[in-house]
N, CA, C and O of each residue as an XYZ file, in Angstrom:
692
protein
N       6.991   -157.199    -23.760
C       7.202   -158.686    -24.692
C       8.244   -159.206    -25.325
O       8.194   -160.425    -25.489
N       9.368   -158.529    -25.814
C      10.896   -158.661    -26.217
C      10.926   -159.378    -26.882
O       9.870   -159.977    -27.085
N      11.933   -159.709    -27.512
C      12.397   -161.053    -28.403
C      13.517   -161.989    -27.643
O      14.326   -161.474    -26.871
N      13.506   -163.265    -27.891
C      13.915   -163.942    -27.015
C      14.967   -165.254    -28.188
O      14.458   -165.942    -29.073
N      16.216   -165.244    -27.859
C      17.079   -165.832    -28.609
C      17.324   -167.296    -27.672
O      17.559   -167.352    -26.465
N      17.178   -168.505    -28.701
C      17.157   -169.680    -27.903
C      18.333   -170.506    -28.851
O      18.070   -170.832    -30.009
N      19.624   -170.795    -28.231
C      20.539   -171.478    -29.027
C      20.691   -172.540    -28.408
O      20.756   -172.487    -27.180
N      20.798   -173.887    -29.137
C      21.201   -175.337    -29.072
C      22.918   -175.273    -28.858
O      23.561   -174.998    -29.871
N      23.489   -175.455    -27.901
C      24.776   -175.060    -27.163
C      25.359   -175.855    -28.313
O      25.585   -175.192    -29.326
N      25.641   -177.121    -28.353
C      26.439   -178.398    -28.896
C      26.313   -178.078    -30.313
O      27.279   -178.165    -31.072
N      24.914   -177.632    -30.774
C      24.809   -177.888    -32.169
C      25.815   -176.481    -32.431
O      26.726   -176.888    -33.153
N      25.945   -175.575    -32.256
C      26.886   -174.647    -32.380
C      28.120   -174.918    -32.323
O      28.876   -174.688    -33.266
N      28.399   -175.305    -31.505
C      30.249   -176.036    -30.823
C      30.540   -176.289    -31.567
O      31.438   -175.619    -32.076
N      29.891   -177.789    -32.451
C      29.866   -178.819    -33.394
C      29.766   -178.141    -35.158
O      30.091   -178.667    -36.222
N      29.219   -176.882    -34.876
C      29.179   -176.285    -36.341
C      30.244   -174.949    -36.154
O      30.335   -174.135    -37.073
N      30.905   -174.816    -35.108
C      31.891   -173.371    -35.540
C      32.718   -174.235    -35.347
O      32.701   -175.172    -34.550
N      33.785   -173.795    -36.401
C      34.937   -174.500    -36.818
C      36.083   -173.782    -35.648
O      37.096   -174.372    -35.273
N      35.663   -172.357    -35.167
C      36.394   -172.421    -33.779
C      36.297   -172.632    -32.633
O      36.851   -171.997    -31.735
N      35.482   -173.678    -32.507
C      35.967   -174.746    -31.321
C      35.930   -176.370    -31.509
O      35.566   -177.257    -30.736
N      36.465   -176.411    -32.881
C      36.439   -177.746    -33.654
C      38.114   -178.116    -32.733
O      38.088   -179.213    -32.176
N      39.208   -177.468    -32.591
C      40.441   -178.018    -31.855
C      39.882   -178.102    -30.999
O      39.390   -179.223    -30.874
N      39.557   -177.106    -29.872
C      39.238   -176.836    -28.330
C      38.251   -178.072    -27.957
O      38.250   -178.650    -26.870
N      37.540   -178.324    -28.891
C      36.504   -179.170    -28.066
C      37.219   -180.596    -28.458
O      36.362   -181.312    -28.976
N      37.861   -180.929    -28.425
C      38.917   -182.350    -28.582
C      39.449   -182.482    -26.986
O      39.456   -183.496    -26.287
N      39.895   -181.106    -26.640
C      40.649   -180.941    -25.599
C      39.634   -180.234    -24.016
O      39.950   -179.994    -22.851
N      38.769   -180.157    -24.559
C      38.436   -178.782    -22.863
C      36.308   -179.188    -23.822
O      36.329   -178.416    -24.781
N      35.781   -179.467    -23.835
C      34.206   -179.036    -23.989
C      33.678   -178.111    -22.828
O      32.833   -177.288    -23.181
N      33.974   -178.113    -21.746
C      33.760   -177.077    -20.721
C      33.842   -175.890    -20.959
O      32.989   -175.052    -20.668
N      35.749   -175.529    -21.981
C      35.848   -174.173    -22.016
C      35.329   -174.136    -23.286
O      35.431   -172.962    -23.641
N      34.793   -174.827    -24.225
C      33.567   -174.421    -25.176
C      32.598   -174.043    -24.930
O      32.049   -173.190    -25.627
N      32.090   -174.524    -23.910
C      30.545   -173.693    -23.223
C      30.910   -172.551    -22.616
O      30.067   -171.658    -22.528
N      32.456   -172.319    -21.989
C      32.390   -170.910    -21.395
C      32.107   -170.027    -22.252
O      31.268   -169.126    -22.257
N      33.425   -170.591    -23.496
C      33.182   -169.350    -24.484
C      31.802   -168.958    -24.941
O      31.119   -167.942    -24.810
N      31.683   -169.793    -25.357
C      29.666   -170.323    -25.950
C      29.202   -169.065    -25.088
O      29.101   -168.023    -25.736
N      28.942   -169.007    -23.895
C      27.989   -168.609    -22.963
C      28.493   -167.260    -23.080
O      27.698   -166.415    -23.490
N      29.618   -166.923    -22.806
C      30.531   -165.642    -22.738
C      30.019   -164.673    -24.162
O      29.497   -163.589    -23.903
N      30.154   -165.023    -25.459
C      30.142   -164.413    -26.360
C      28.574   -164.710    -26.716
O      28.567   -164.206    -27.839
N      27.680   -165.029    -26.585
C      26.194   -165.492    -26.733
C      25.497   -163.986    -25.787
O      24.503   -163.404    -26.221
N      26.255   -163.506    -24.405
C      25.917   -163.557    -23.585
C      26.216   -161.594    -24.058
O      25.497   -160.692    -23.628
N      27.441   -161.382    -25.012
C      27.608   -159.750    -25.416
C      26.688   -159.654    -26.536
O      25.937   -158.680    -26.598
N      26.656   -160.856    -27.722
C      25.915   -161.090    -28.658
C      24.751   -160.600    -28.322
O      24.325   -159.905    -29.245
N      23.907   -160.647    -27.265
C      22.385   -160.743    -27.002
C      22.271   -159.359    -26.009
O      21.175   -158.902    -25.686
N      23.251   -158.904    -25.678
C      23.440   -157.206    -24.561
C      23.301   -156.122    -25.879
O      22.755   -155.022    -25.789
N      23.869   -156.633    -27.025
C      24.209   -155.976    -28.225
C      22.871   -155.709    -28.741
O      22.268   -154.646    -28.889
N      22.571   -156.824    -28.961
C      21.075   -157.310    -29.936
C      19.503   -156.679    -29.139
O      18.423   -156.361    -29.637
N      20.043   -156.693    -27.589
C      18.548   -156.808    -26.787
C      17.988   -157.787    -26.519
O      17.217   -157.723    -25.561
N      18.145   -159.175    -27.289
C      17.772   -160.358    -26.878
C      17.872   -160.973    -25.274
O      18.837   -161.054    -24.515
N      16.487   -161.352    -25.114
C      16.708   -162.054    -23.770
C      17.321   -163.829    -24.230
O      16.650   -164.789    -24.609
N      18.805   -163.718    -24.003
C      18.983   -165.147    -25.221
C      18.902   -166.399    -23.391
O      18.786   -166.080    -22.208
N      19.034   -167.749    -24.077
C      19.572   -169.079    -23.435
C      20.362   -169.716    -24.285
O      20.332   -169.576    -25.507
N      21.192   -170.534    -23.578
C      21.885   -171.369    -24.631
C      21.662   -172.764    -23.354
O      21.692   -172.847    -22.126
N      21.434   -173.698    -24.522
C      20.717   -174.956    -23.704
C      21.629   -176.005    -24.040
O      21.699   -176.312    -25.230
N      22.282   -176.562    -23.277
C      22.714   -178.021    -23.259
C      22.049   -179.044    -23.101
O      20.920   -179.000    -22.611
N      22.669   -180.237    -23.516
C      21.398   -181.385    -23.381
C      22.753   -182.109    -22.335
O      23.963   -181.970    -22.160
N      21.595   -182.941    -21.828
C      22.312   -184.468    -21.049
C      23.278   -185.355    -21.749
O      24.184   -186.043    -21.279
N      22.918   -185.201    -22.870
C      24.102   -186.317    -23.883
C      25.312   -186.029    -23.711
O      26.045   -187.018    -23.734
N      25.850   -184.991    -23.534
C      27.484   -184.854    -22.906
C      27.451   -184.190    -21.766
O      28.381   -183.384    -21.732
N      26.698   -184.163    -20.675
C      27.242   -183.782    -19.432
C      25.829   -184.796    -18.618
O      24.678   -184.971    -19.020
N      26.481   -185.273    -17.444
C      25.547   -186.430    -16.593
C      25.021   -185.386    -15.452
O      25.591   -184.401    -14.983
N      23.741   -185.940    -15.168
C      23.288   -184.956    -14.035
C      21.794   -184.887    -14.360
O      21.224   -185.503    -15.260
N      21.111   -183.812    -13.249
C      20.239   -182.938    -13.197
C      19.653   -182.363    -13.824
O      20.503   -182.352    -14.715
N      18.989   -181.882    -14.171
C      19.011   -180.584    -14.830
C      19.106   -178.970    -14.170
O      18.335   -178.631    -13.272
N      19.717   -178.419    -14.500
C      19.969   -177.032    -13.666
C      19.679   -175.908    -14.821
O      19.689   -176.028    -16.046
N      19.458   -174.955    -14.125
C      19.192   -173.626    -14.996
C      20.137   -172.694    -14.034
O      19.976   -172.749    -12.815
N      21.140   -171.827    -14.621
C      22.146   -170.951    -14.010
C      22.186   -169.571    -15.219
O      22.209   -169.454    -16.444
N      22.175   -168.600    -13.903
C      22.273   -166.970    -15.099
C      23.506   -167.190    -14.945
O      24.010   -167.663    -13.926
N      24.247   -166.773    -16.227
C      25.587   -166.680    -16.467
C      25.661   -165.189    -17.125
O      24.694   -165.034    -17.870
N      26.540   -164.005    -17.080
C      26.824   -162.802    -17.706
C      25.407   -162.304    -18.304
O      25.342   -161.794    -19.422
N      24.124   -162.517    -17.364
C      23.187   -161.772    -17.477
C      21.999   -162.954    -19.038
O      20.962   -162.713    -19.656
N      22.865   -163.994    -19.016
C      21.824   -164.842    -19.761
C      21.241   -166.396    -19.031
O      21.720   -166.878    -18.005
N      20.302   -166.903    -19.701
C      19.914   -168.414    -19.091
C      20.946   -169.456    -19.681
O      20.993   -169.796    -20.863
N      21.695   -169.869    -18.751
C      22.394   -171.464    -19.223
C      21.334   -172.718    -18.512
O      21.111   -172.918    -17.318
N      20.833   -173.398    -19.635
C      20.209   -174.444    -19.363
C      20.608   -175.739    -19.386
O      21.034   -175.819    -20.538
N      20.774   -176.902    -18.853
C      21.516   -178.131    -18.466
C      20.175   -179.125    -18.520
O      19.605   -179.367    -17.456
N      19.796   -179.559    -19.464
C      18.851   -180.858    -19.850
C      18.855   -181.871    -18.494
O      19.938   -182.227    -18.029
N      17.847   -182.222    -18.014
C      17.860   -183.509    -17.401
C      18.120   -184.366    -17.882
O      17.817   -184.459    -19.071
N      18.909   -185.597    -17.141
C      19.272   -186.465    -17.991
C      18.642   -187.104    -19.059
O      17.412   -187.154    -19.057
N      19.229   -187.560    -19.896
C      18.094   -188.109    -20.850
C      17.181   -187.298    -21.657
O      16.765   -187.960    -22.608
N      16.637   -185.895    -21.619
C      15.577   -185.100    -22.226
C      17.055   -184.076    -23.277
O      18.046   -183.548    -22.772
N      16.763   -184.100    -24.431
C      17.701   -183.854    -25.528
C      17.287   -182.209    -25.139
O      16.340   -181.780    -24.480
N      18.592   -181.374    -25.951
C      18.127   -180.003    -25.758
C      17.140   -179.398    -26.727
O      16.742   -178.236    -26.649
N      16.625   -180.630    -28.027
C      16.164   -180.092    -29.027
C      14.456   -180.333    -28.135
O      13.493   -179.573    -28.243
N      14.506   -181.243    -27.536
C      12.803   -181.307    -26.947
C      12.398   -179.860    -25.292
O      11.375   -179.395    -24.790
N      13.678   -179.724    -25.091
C      14.023   -178.457    -23.967
C      13.484   -177.549    -24.727
O      12.579   -176.982    -24.115
N      13.709   -176.929    -26.385
C      14.143   -175.604    -27.115
C      12.488   -175.909    -27.401
O      11.822   -174.895    -27.195
N      11.890   -176.780    -27.718
C      10.300   -176.751    -28.885
C       9.711   -176.564    -27.639
O       8.688   -175.934    -27.910
N       9.742   -176.732    -26.437
C       8.578   -176.956    -25.350
C       8.575   -175.122    -25.291
O       7.580   -174.425    -25.490
N      10.185   -174.547    -24.916
C       9.944   -173.395    -24.467
C      10.090   -172.407    -25.650
O      10.141   -171.282    -25.153
N      10.197   -172.321    -27.242
C       9.863   -171.699    -28.551
C       8.418   -171.869    -28.011
O       7.899   -170.852    -27.553
N       7.727   -172.973    -28.003
C       6.022   -172.981    -27.814
C       5.820   -172.425    -26.691
O       4.599   -172.584    -26.671
N       6.079   -171.822    -25.599
C       5.501   -171.776    -24.595
C       5.854   -169.884    -24.680
O       5.061   -169.178    -24.057
N       6.643   -169.405    -25.197
C       6.957   -168.054    -25.767
C       6.758   -167.698    -26.596
O       6.634   -166.481    -26.463
N       6.544   -168.125    -28.009
C       5.693   -168.066    -28.990
C       4.248   -167.826    -28.937
O       3.600   -166.856    -29.329
N       3.748   -169.309    -28.166
C       1.829   -169.337    -28.318
C       1.596   -168.262    -26.997
O       1.155   -167.118    -27.107
N       2.012   -168.936    -25.714
C       1.325   -168.319    -24.662
C       1.695   -166.918    -24.753
O       0.800   -166.107    -24.992
N       3.039   -166.474    -24.575
C       3.327   -164.719    -24.622
C       3.424   -163.923    -25.478
O       3.560   -162.709    -25.322
N       3.332   -164.883    -27.115
C       2.921   -163.756    -27.998
C       4.425   -163.394    -28.130
O       4.550   -162.649    -29.102
N       5.656   -163.644    -27.502
C       6.721   -163.075    -28.085
C       7.364   -163.649    -29.283
O       6.950   -164.638    -29.889
N       8.538   -162.866    -29.614
C       8.849   -163.138    -31.080
C       9.971   -164.143    -30.394
O      10.441   -163.664    -29.362
N      10.498   -165.454    -30.765
C      11.520   -166.468    -30.683
C      12.374   -166.768    -31.910
O      11.987   -167.190    -33.000
N      13.647   -166.460    -31.506
C      14.751   -167.092    -32.434
C      15.425   -167.984    -31.924
O      16.042   -167.782    -30.878
N      15.448   -169.401    -32.696
C      16.206   -170.757    -32.460
C      17.415   -170.449    -33.207
O      17.309   -169.935    -34.321
N      18.562   -170.714    -32.703
C      19.792   -170.897    -33.560
C      19.932   -172.473    -33.476
O      20.456   -172.890    -32.443
N      19.499   -173.491    -34.504
C      20.091   -174.655    -34.534
C      20.439   -175.277    -36.069
O      19.805   -174.866    -37.040
N      21.327   -176.135    -36.187
C      21.232   -176.415    -37.719
C      20.996   -177.985    -38.277
O      21.536   -178.650    -39.160
N      19.650   -178.300    -37.077
C      19.523   -179.549    -36.954
C      18.219   -179.343    -37.856
O      17.308   -178.619    -37.453
N      18.154   -180.005    -39.095
C      16.848   -179.742    -39.689
C      15.273   -180.066    -39.177
O      14.255   -179.374    -39.185
N      15.531   -181.349    -38.758
C      13.920   -181.421    -37.922
C      14.054   -180.638    -36.642
O      13.074   -179.901    -36.536
N      14.742   -180.532    -35.801
C      14.345   -179.308    -34.967
C      14.188   -177.686    -35.452
O      13.911   -176.707    -34.759
N      14.506   -177.790    -37.089
C      14.325   -176.296    -37.646
C      12.633   -176.559    -37.712
O      11.850   -175.636    -37.490
N      12.224   -177.808    -38.016
C      11.074   -177.751    -38.840
C      10.097   -177.531    -37.274
O       9.136   -176.764    -37.330
N      10.319   -178.019    -36.356
C       9.282   -178.182    -34.978
C       9.540   -177.145    -34.881
O       8.511   -176.611    -35.295
N      10.370   -176.169    -34.555
C      10.027   -174.949    -33.847
C       9.444   -173.753    -34.875
O       8.826   -172.781    -34.441
N       9.732   -173.966    -36.315
C       8.490   -173.026    -36.953
C       7.282   -173.450    -37.143
O       6.474   -172.890    -37.884
N       7.047   -174.566    -36.428
C       5.674   -175.249    -36.242
C       5.439   -174.401    -34.694
O       4.278   -174.219    -34.329
N       6.208   -174.068    -34.113
C       5.467   -173.899    -32.242
C       5.837   -172.149    -32.734
O       6.025   -171.452    -31.736
N       5.980   -171.265    -34.268
C       5.641   -170.054    -34.534
C       7.222   -169.543    -33.991
O       7.298   -168.452    -33.426
N       8.241   -170.225    -34.153
C       9.650   -169.124    -34.033
C      10.313   -169.304    -35.665
O      10.042   -169.959    -36.672
N      11.179   -168.453    -35.302
C      11.954   -168.362    -36.319
C      13.444   -168.850    -36.211
O      14.207   -168.650    -35.266
N      13.720   -169.582    -37.463
C      15.305   -170.294    -37.154
C      16.374   -169.611    -37.918
O      16.385   -168.909    -38.929
N      17.183   -170.009    -37.173
C      18.213   -169.340    -37.468
C      19.643   -170.489    -37.301
O      20.083   -170.941    -36.243
N      20.230   -170.796    -38.922
C      21.502   -172.100    -38.586
C      22.324   -171.516    -37.747
O      22.368   -170.312    -37.497
N      22.963   -172.332    -37.319
C      24.626   -172.100    -37.041
C      25.447   -171.450    -37.591
O      26.161   -170.667    -36.965
N      25.559   -171.677    -39.278
C      26.359   -171.076    -39.796
C      25.794   -169.235    -39.693
O      26.519   -168.371    -39.200
N      24.616   -168.992    -40.175
C      23.986   -168.045    -40.356
C      23.964   -167.088    -38.851
O      23.773   -165.885    -39.026
N      24.132   -167.517    -37.540
C      24.242   -167.135    -36.246
C      25.628   -166.657    -36.472
O      25.791   -165.454    -36.676
N      26.933   -167.686    -36.456
C      27.994   -167.009    -37.022
C      28.267   -165.663    -37.612
O      28.595   -164.652    -36.990
N      28.098   -165.783    -38.809
C      28.112   -164.353    -39.711
C      27.438   -163.367    -38.644
O      28.035   -162.395    -38.180
N      25.974   -163.769    -38.267
C      25.567   -162.160    -37.816
C      26.258   -162.249    -36.188
O      25.989   -161.258    -35.508
N      26.875   -163.021    -35.688
C      27.765   -162.569    -34.346
C      28.803   -161.876    -34.887
O      28.986   -160.670    -34.723
N      29.563   -162.692    -35.600
C      30.822   -161.622    -36.163
C      30.702   -160.449    -36.756
O      31.645   -159.659    -36.738
N      29.582   -160.170    -37.345
C      29.268   -158.690    -37.646
C      28.744   -157.928    -36.571
O      28.938   -156.714    -36.504
N      28.132   -158.521    -35.774
C      27.970   -157.809    -34.328
C      29.290   -157.342    -33.608
O      29.539   -156.183    -33.275
N      29.986   -158.303    -33.448
C      31.476   -157.961    -32.997
C      32.519   -156.843    -33.779
O      33.309   -156.061    -33.249
N      32.311   -156.996    -34.823
C      32.733   -155.719    -35.686
C      32.230   -154.590    -35.350
O      33.013   -153.644    -35.439
N      30.923   -154.301    -34.901
C      29.821   -153.142    -35.063
C      30.252   -152.787    -33.434
O      30.726   -151.651    -33.411
N      30.238   -153.253    -32.412
C      30.531   -153.209    -30.876
C      32.333   -152.587    -31.112
O      32.895   -151.594    -30.650
N      32.831   -153.702    -32.041
C      34.503   -152.767    -31.789
C      34.520   -151.214    -32.556
O      35.241   -150.262    -32.259
N      33.722   -151.275    -33.385
C      33.518   -149.950    -34.322
C      33.306   -148.664    -33.215
O      33.874   -147.578    -33.334
N      32.342   -149.034    -32.086
C      31.497   -148.224    -31.515
C      32.607   -147.558    -30.245
O      32.653   -146.409    -29.806
N      33.469   -148.811    -29.867
C      34.263   -148.372    -28.497
C      35.898   -147.939    -29.314
O      36.882   -147.744    -28.600
N      35.977   -147.850    -30.622
C      36.894   -147.325    -30.934
C      36.872   -145.751    -30.614
O      35.910   -144.984    -30.622
N      37.971   -145.550    -30.383
C      38.059   -143.722    -29.797
C      39.413   -143.004    -31.085
O      40.525   -143.412    -31.422
N      38.783   -142.096    -31.383
C      40.333   -141.270    -32.280
C      41.469   -141.378    -32.132
O      41.724   -141.281    -30.932
N      41.993   -141.472    -32.489
C      43.510   -141.032    -31.743
C      44.023   -139.723    -31.573
O      45.124   -139.678    -31.025
N      43.384   -138.383    -31.981
C      43.437   -137.071    -31.279
C      43.276   -136.890    -30.426
O      43.872   -136.055    -29.745
N      41.895   -137.997    -29.895
C      41.386   -137.012    -28.912
C      42.198   -138.108    -27.629
O      41.509   -137.940    -26.623
N      43.169   -138.968    -27.341
C      43.277   -140.046    -26.659
C      44.269   -138.860    -25.638
O      45.070   -138.051    -26.105
N      43.957   -139.034    -24.248
C      44.708   -138.422    -22.846
C      44.383   -136.906    -23.370
O      45.258   -136.082    -23.104
N      43.438   -136.518    -23.955
C      43.443   -134.761    -24.190
C      42.266   -134.731    -24.111
O      41.577   -135.743    -23.983
N      41.719   -133.293    -24.188
C      40.438   -133.019    -23.751
C      40.158   -131.313    -25.044
O      39.691   -130.188    -24.865
N      40.795   -132.093    -26.314
C      40.228   -130.686    -26.924
C      39.256   -130.437    -27.715
O      38.449   -131.361    -27.809
N      38.964   -129.186    -28.537
C      37.723   -129.382    -29.362
C      38.496   -130.416    -30.357
O      38.240   -131.620    -30.343
N      39.205   -129.989    -30.988
C      39.814   -130.707    -32.241
C      39.180   -132.139    -32.496
O      38.548   -132.629    -33.433
N      39.636   -132.622    -31.207
C      39.430   -134.514    -31.061
C      38.011   -134.360    -31.008
O      37.540   -135.472    -31.245
N      36.969   -133.416    -30.788
C      35.502   -134.039    -30.948
C      34.791   -133.375    -32.149
O      33.563   -133.469    -32.161
N      35.200   -132.930    -32.832
C      34.723   -132.563    -33.943
C      35.018   -133.192    -35.213
O      35.873   -134.065    -35.359
N      34.235   -132.691    -36.185
C      34.182   -133.535    -37.839
C      35.400   -133.197    -38.429
O      35.957   -132.103    -38.338
N      35.823   -134.250    -39.081
C      37.108   -133.996    -39.789
C      37.101   -132.596    -40.197
O      37.778   -131.660    -39.772
N      35.839   -132.649    -41.473
C      35.556   -131.692    -42.159
C      35.733   -129.961    -41.524
O      36.243   -128.907    -41.903
N      35.178   -130.333    -40.674
C      34.768   -128.867    -40.065
C      36.089   -128.315    -39.472
O      36.380   -127.119    -39.493
N      37.012   -129.483    -38.836
C      37.972   -129.155    -38.437
C      39.146   -128.388    -39.177
O      39.950   -127.593    -38.689
N      38.985   -129.033    -41.060
C      39.662   -128.947    -41.737
C      39.350   -127.546    -42.328
O      40.163   -126.895    -42.984
N      38.268   -127.206    -42.072
C      37.823   -125.783    -42.821
C      38.162   -124.719    -41.730
O      38.434   -123.544    -41.976
N      38.095   -125.455    -40.133
C      38.806   -124.139    -39.281
C      40.019   -123.835    -39.705
O      40.424   -122.674    -39.653
N      40.886   -125.008    -40.263
C      42.501   -124.927    -40.206
C      42.658   -123.656    -41.019
O      43.114   -122.572    -40.654
N      42.159   -124.039    -42.250
C      41.960   -123.226    -43.687
C      41.553   -121.616    -43.028
O      42.118   -120.563    -43.321
N      40.474   -121.790    -42.124
C      40.073   -119.717    -42.080
C      41.120   -119.426    -40.740
O      41.168   -118.281    -40.290
N      41.917   -120.469    -40.155
C      43.321   -119.756    -39.187
C      44.260   -119.570    -40.143
O      44.898   -118.532    -39.972
N      44.607   -120.282    -41.199
C      45.565   -119.966    -41.904
C      45.937   -118.499    -42.690
O      46.957   -117.811    -42.665
N      44.639   -118.340    -43.397
C      44.185   -117.316    -43.847
C      44.262   -115.699    -43.270
O      44.497   -114.710    -43.964
N      44.011   -115.724    -41.892
C      43.772   -114.735    -41.069
C      45.637   -114.465    -41.017
O      46.153   -113.348    -41.072
N      46.259   -115.529    -40.924
C      47.938   -115.171    -40.312
C      48.599   -114.235    -41.158
O      49.747   -113.874    -40.900
């Protein structure tokens, strides 16, 4: 079954202060940064993620591409991300009985996706959870200094155990 995360891409880009200045110069770069961040977040949390961008900002036919392991959807010209998200949330929630989370700060959209059986997450709430996940990822990747470039037992055991062994060593000397 799995858990799905569907993100209204432009809604998040417009809501996050990190994108405010960059959006003025390169909307494409904002999209790339958001997709990369969502891919990392989804992999860490175990979500199947989709980021949806509507044709209000990008002209052309609909397209779905796989980027960094997540789906990136560009809706048909004239189709809003909201309508695409509502339809997909309904399909996943009602037909596949999946747990669906939708990230949007659009109040009307939140009401509609709740009606489709999905859970809503505001762009602000998502930003906070995203930042916490980034911190957790960094903590898990952190390597203790004492074990860098060496394969010593002291670099792989608990600090309290190491202190106790050192105390015992000094007593015998």
